[in-house]
Structure formats: structure tokens, C-alpha cells
N, C-alpha and C positions, 0 to 999 in steps of 0.2 A: 448569617447569610440566608436570604430568602430562597425558597425552592425555585428551580428553573421552570418557567411557565411553558412546559413542553406541549400543552394542549393548544395554546394560542399560536405558538411559533410555526411558521411555514417551514416545511421540510421537503427537500433542501431549500435553503433561503433564496430570496429574490436575486436574480443575476448570477445564479450558480454556474450556468453553462458558460458564461463569459469570463469566469475566473480562470487563471492559470493553475496548474497542478500544485505548485508550491503554496499559492494562496489558499487553495482548497485544503491542503494538508494542515497548514497553520490554523485554519478555521476549525477543522475537526479536532485538533489537539486541544484548543481552547474549549470547544464544546464538550469534549469528553471530561476534561478536568472540572469544568463548571458543573456538569451533571453529577459527577462523583462527589464534589464538595457539597452540592445541594442535598444530596441523599444523606450525607453524614450530618448536615445541619438539621434536616427534618427528622431523621431517624437516629438521633444521637446515641441512643442506647441499643442500637441494632448492630450486632457483630457482623452481619452481612454488609451493611453500609460501610462500616469501618474497614473491613477487609477489602472491599471494592475500591475504596479511596486509597488504601495502602498500595494496592496493586497498580493503580494509575500513577501514584507518586513514584513508585520504583521504576515503572516503565519510562518515565521521563527523567530519570536520573536523580531523583530526590530521595535518597535512601534514609536520611535522618527523619523526614516526615513520614515515610513509609513505615519505619520501625515504630514510630510513635503511634500510628494508627493500629498496627498489628498488636502492640502491647495493650492498647485500650480494648481491642476486640477480645483478647484473651482474658482481660479483667471481667468482661461481660460474659464470655463463654469460654471457659478453659479447655473445651473440647475442640477448638478450631485448629485442627492439625495443619490446615493450609497456612495459617499464620505462622506456626512454627517453621514450616517449610520455607516460607518467604524470608523469615529472619535468618534461617540457617544459610540460605543462598547468599544473602548479603554478607554474612560472616565469612563465607568462602571467598567471596570477591575481595574482601579485605585481608585475606590470608590468615584469618583467625580460625584455624582448622579445628582446634580442640573445642572452641565455643560452638562451631557449627555442629560438631558431633554431638555435643550436649543437647543442642536444640532439637536435632532429629531424634535423639533418645527420649526427650520429653514428649515429642509427638507420638512415638511408639508406645510410651507408657500410658498415654491417653487413649490411643486406639491401636492396639497391638496388631490388628489385621490390615494396617495401611500398607499397600503394596509399594515397593521400591524405596521406602524410607530407610530400610537397613542397607540397601545398596548405596544410597546417597551417603549415609553415615559412614559406610566402609571407605568411601573415597576420601572423606575428611580425615578419618583415622589413619589411612595410608599416608596422606600428605603430612600428617603430624608424626609420622614414623612409627605408628603403633600397628604394625602389620599383623601381629597375632590377633589383636582385637578386631581388625578389619576382616580377617578370615572368619572369625567366629560370627561376626555380623552377617557375612555372606552365607555361611552355612545355615544360619537361622532363616534367612530369606528364602533359600532353596528348599528348606524343610517345609516352610509355610506355602511357598509358591513354586512348585517344581518346574513350572513352565516359564520361569523368568530367565530369558536369554541373557539379559543384562547382568544378572547376578552370576551366572556361569562364566561370562566373559571376564568380569571383574575378579572372580576367584582365580581364573587363569592368569590374570595380571599379577596377582599376589604370589602365586606359585612360581611364576617366571622370575619375579624379583628375588625369590628365595632359591633360585636355580634348581627348583624341583620340576624338571622338564617333563617327565612322563605324566605327572599330575596335571601340569599346565596344559599339555596336549589334550588330555581327556576333557578338561574343562572347556577348552576352545571348541572341541568337536561337539560337545553338548550345546554350546552357544549357537553354533552354526546350524545344528539340527532344528533349533527353535527360531533362529534368525538367519535364514539362508544367505542373505546379502549383507551381512555385517562386516564391514571393511576391517575393523579393528581385530576381529577374531581371526580373519585370514592372515593379517599381518603377524598376529601372535603365533599362529600355526607355522607360518613361514619361518619365524625366528626359532621356535623350539625344534623344528625339524632340522634346521641348520645345525643347532647345538647337538642334536642326537645323531647327526650325520646320516639322515634319511634322504638321500639325494632325489629319488623319484618324487616323494611327497613334497619336498622343498620346491622342486620345479613346478609341480601342479599348483601348490598354494600360492607361489609367487606370481604365476600367470593370472590366477583369479584375483589376487590382491591388486595387480596392476590394472585390471579391468575396472574393478570397483573404485580404485583411487581416481582414475580418469573420470568416472561418473561423478564422484563426490566433488572433484575440482570444478566441474561444469556447474553442478548444483550450487556450490558455494559462490561462484561468480555470479550466477543468476540471482541468488539470495542477496548478495551485497548490492547488486544493481537495484534490486527491488525493495531494499530495506525501508526506505522512506517513500515508496511509491504510493499513489493514491489508493490503489486496491488494498494494499496492506494496511493502510491507515483506516480504511472503512472497516476491515475485519476486527481490528483491535477495539475500535469504538463500539462495535456491536456488542461486545461482552459487557461493557458498562451499561448499555441500555437494557440488556437482559437482566442484569442485577436490579436496575430500576423497576422493570416490569414486575419482578418477583416481590419487591418491597411494597410497591403500590397495591398489588393484588392482595397481599396479606393484610394490608391496612384497610382493605375494602374500597380503595379508590380505583374502581375498575376502569373509569374513563382514562385516567392518566396511565394505567397499566396497559391499556390497549394502544395508546399513542406510543408508549415506549416500545412495545412489541412490534408495532408496524415500522418504527424507525429501525429496529434491529433487522427486520425482514428486508427492508429496503437496502440496508448496508451489506448484509451477508445472508442471502436466502438459503444457502446450503449449510449453515452453521449447525453442527450436530445437536448442540443444546437447544437451539431454537426449534429445530425439527422435533426434538423430543417434547418440548413444551407444546408445540402445535398438536402432536399426537395425543397428549394428555387432554388438551382442550376438546379435541374431536371425540375422544372416548367419553369424556364427561357429558357431551351432547348426545351420546348414543350413536354416533356415526362411526361404528366399528370398522366397516369396510374401508372408509377413508383413513382412519387411524392406522389400520394395517398397512395401507399403501405407503404412509409416511415412514412407518417402522421398517418396511422393506427397503425404502430408499436409504435410510441410515445404515442398514445392514450391508448394502452394496459398497458404500464408501468407507465404512468402519466395521468390518466383520468381527472384530474383537471386542465390540461393545456388548458385554455380557448382559447387562441390565436391559439393553434394547432387545436382545434375543429373548430374554425372559418375558418382557412385556408383550412382545410379538406373539410368543407362544400362548400367552394368556388370552389374547384376543382370538387367536385361532381356535382355542377350546370353546370360547363363548359362542363363536359363530359356527361351531361344529366342523371345522376343518381339521379333523383329528390327525390325519396323516402329516399335514404340514406342521402341526404343533409338535408331533413326535420328532420329526426331522430337526426342527429348530431346537428343541430341548437337548437332543443328542449332540447337536453341534455345540451348544453351550457347555455341555459336560466335557466334550473333547477340548474345547478352548480354555476352559477354566475348571479343571477337575477339583479345585478346592471350594467351589461355589455350591453350597448345600441346596439352594432353592431349586436348581435344575433337576437334581435327583428326586426331590420331593414331588415336584409337579409332574415329572414323567411317571413316577409311581402312581400318583393320583389319576393321571390320564388312563393308565392301564386298568386301574381298579374301576374307574367310571365305565369303561368299555367292557368290563368283565372278562379280561384276557390277561395272559402273562402274569398270573398271580405270584408265581415264584420269583420272577424277575422284579415285580413290584416290591416284594418284601426286601429283596437285596438292595434295591435303590433306596427305599425308605430307611433301611438300616444304615446305609452310607450317609444319608442326610443327617440322621441322628448322631452318627459318629463325628461328622464334621461340625455340627452345631446342634447341641441338645436343646432345641427350642420346643415350646408347646406345640406349634404347628407341625413340626417334624415328628414329634411323638404321636400326634393325632393321626397322621397318615400312616405311620408305622403300625398303630393299633388296628387300623382298618385292614392293612395288609396281613397282619397276623391272623385276624378273624377269617379273612378270605382263604387263608392257608390252613385253617383248622386249629389254630393255636389260640384258643379262647383265653387261657391263662396269660399268655404274652400280651394279648390285646388289652386285657383289663389292667395289667401292670403299666402298659404304655399310656392308657387313658388316665390312670392315676397320676402319672408324671405330668401329663398335659394340664390336668386340673390343679395340680400343685404349683406349676410354673405360672399359670394364669388363672388364679381362683375366681377372678371377676368375670371370666368368660362363661356365659350361661350354656353354650353349646357343649364345651368340654365337661362342665360340671354335670349337666343332665345326662350326657352319654355315659359318663362314669357311673352315675347313680343307677341308670337302667341296666348297665352291664353287671353291677354287683347284685342287683335285685334278681337277675337271672340265675346267679349262683345260689 
């Protein structure tokens, strides 16, 4: 199949405004599938192209072809955890729960820090009747990601099934602390409080559950009405054009990359991935203030996007908006306490400013504890030196140079530090 000539085609096509919604939707479905198939034809050895095509096939109900695409993608790049995720979800839809659990387990083995895979695997294990395995998976998820409200909720479900009501109650309460409007957790609390004969709490949780259920019913009705609406179709098609933009750009075809990006922008201007791409482009052009504005827009609509907060803080440091950088990094630590980068960069910010040296050392030590990378050890060495611990600084520099021996900065800093001794 030849590539879709996206540069030459008018977008939207001639007579677009005169078409009815159903006709527009059918056009967009064909356009998205055509673009995805063209990407796979042109970039046949690209796991990105194969995953994108698999996602489109699955969206339109063709699971067999979707699975074939994801399997090809894994043959090219065994690290594609999103392919394992898609295959596992198809297995769940078919009722193949053990198979789904195995696929999520493979994804975890490839990338152990993938968030929510253990939660997904636990649901497959639970449906397969393997409740103890499900509990272990959830306990691992919570150990790695303590702020996962979903994992706490699912653990409550498992304890409820085992009639371990006090344990279930504690799990649901933790879930609500993290997800204050989670309907399922309130239903779980209502149930366990009934079993524990806690009348006052039962009444309170029942009232809150009824409120949330009414909200969910309305949202579900609205969603069903809008499932095939034109706006929804636009948004899903935008994802395929973003994949096209990435592939064309990496291939050096900047003209077609720009066309694909503009199409995505026309379709879904507030798409978080699109906004992130726009911010990267602006930053690459040296337009840091404009890039910061885009990151701030993402933060308003998606405050839990930790990488966005991280990148936003980096720009703030570059343009010397240190107070905003500090606030942003502290927010990232609060929202994702397992993310090492925020600790490291907040420590670096303090050290750059020559203040809070003791706090900087604690932050850098936590970054090293979470992820013993060369970058984290390097900042920790700086913090040690600022706190008068030359021996600790040299040891940390040694680890940095060992972990990245090709990095001249780490190597030279370590050599100079040992020469001083």
C-alpha cells in the first residue's frame, strides 16, 4: 500500500460543511484506518507504526488483525509494554483470564515500573479464581506506587470477597483518600459497614454512594449518546495523526510531519500529547516563555501529569523563575512520591541557589534510593560536598563515573576530586 499523500490532500476535504454527521464520521473512520495502514506499509519495521495500526484495528472491532500487529511490534521491540497491554485486554474480553494475567506479567517483566499493570493483572487473576495471587499483585502495586487509589480499591474488593471486612474497610478508606469521588469505593464501604453493623457509617456512605451513582448514570448516558458523535471521532483520529507526525519527523520528512501535526491540531487542539509536542518544539526553538505557557495549560487540565510538571520546572529554572520551579517540583513530589527526578531537580535547585544544603542532601539521597542512576549520584555528590562531607562526595562521584564511564563531566569531576585528596 502506498503512503497516504497527506501533503497534497485538502483538510478537511471539499464539501465538508455540506456533509451530514454520519457521513463525516464514516469519512474519518476510513481516513484514520487508511493513514494507519499507510504508516505500517511505509515503516514496516517500526514498532510505533505497528502498534498504532493495532490500536486502530482494535478500536474498530478487528481484534484478530490487532493482535497480529501487536505481535509483529513485539518481534521488532520486545519492550513494547503497550502491545502486551492491548493483547491482555483482548484476552479479557474473550474471557481468557489466565492468558490476560500472563500477558500483563510479561509486560511487568519487561518494564517492572509500569504503573497499574499489576492492578490490571489482579483483576484477571481474580476472575480466574486466583484470589491470593491477585492480592499479592496488588500489594506489589501499592508497594511500588503508594498513591494508586485503584490498587487500594481492588485490594478492598479482594478482602471483601474473603469476608475480611475490617481489612476491606481500611482499603476502601485509603482508596477514597486518594480518589475522593470513587463510586465503587463508597459502595464497598457501604457494604462492609453493613456487615460490621456500623449503622452511622453505613448511612453516611450510602448517601454519598447514591449521589455519585446518580452522577455516574448521567455521565454514562451522555457517553452512550456521544459514543459515535463527530467530536469523539475527531479526537480518536487525532491520536493516529500524532503517531504519523512522530514517524515522519524521525524519518526526517519534516514536511509531512508538519502536515500530520496540523491535522491533529485541527482535530483536537487540547490533546495533552499534542500540547506536549508543541511545548517541545517551542523549547527547541528557544521560545521558553511560550513553551512554559503550554506546559501551564496542560497542568490545569491534567495536574497529575508528572512529566509535564517536571519539564515545566526545568523551563522555570532556565528562565530563572526559581520560586515557581520550587513549587512545581514540590507538587510533583507530592503527586508522585516514587518519581526520583523531582527529588533530584529540587535538590539541584537548592544547591544552585546556595541554600537549604541539608534539605538538598536529603532530597538527593532520596533520589538515589529510588533510582541509583549516575545523574542522581552526581547531584548527591554535590550535596555532600556542600554539607562538608568530602568523602561521601567522592564516593558518589565514583558511582556516577562507574555507571556512565563515557560521560566526560562525571569522569573529570571524579578525577579532580581524587587529585584533591
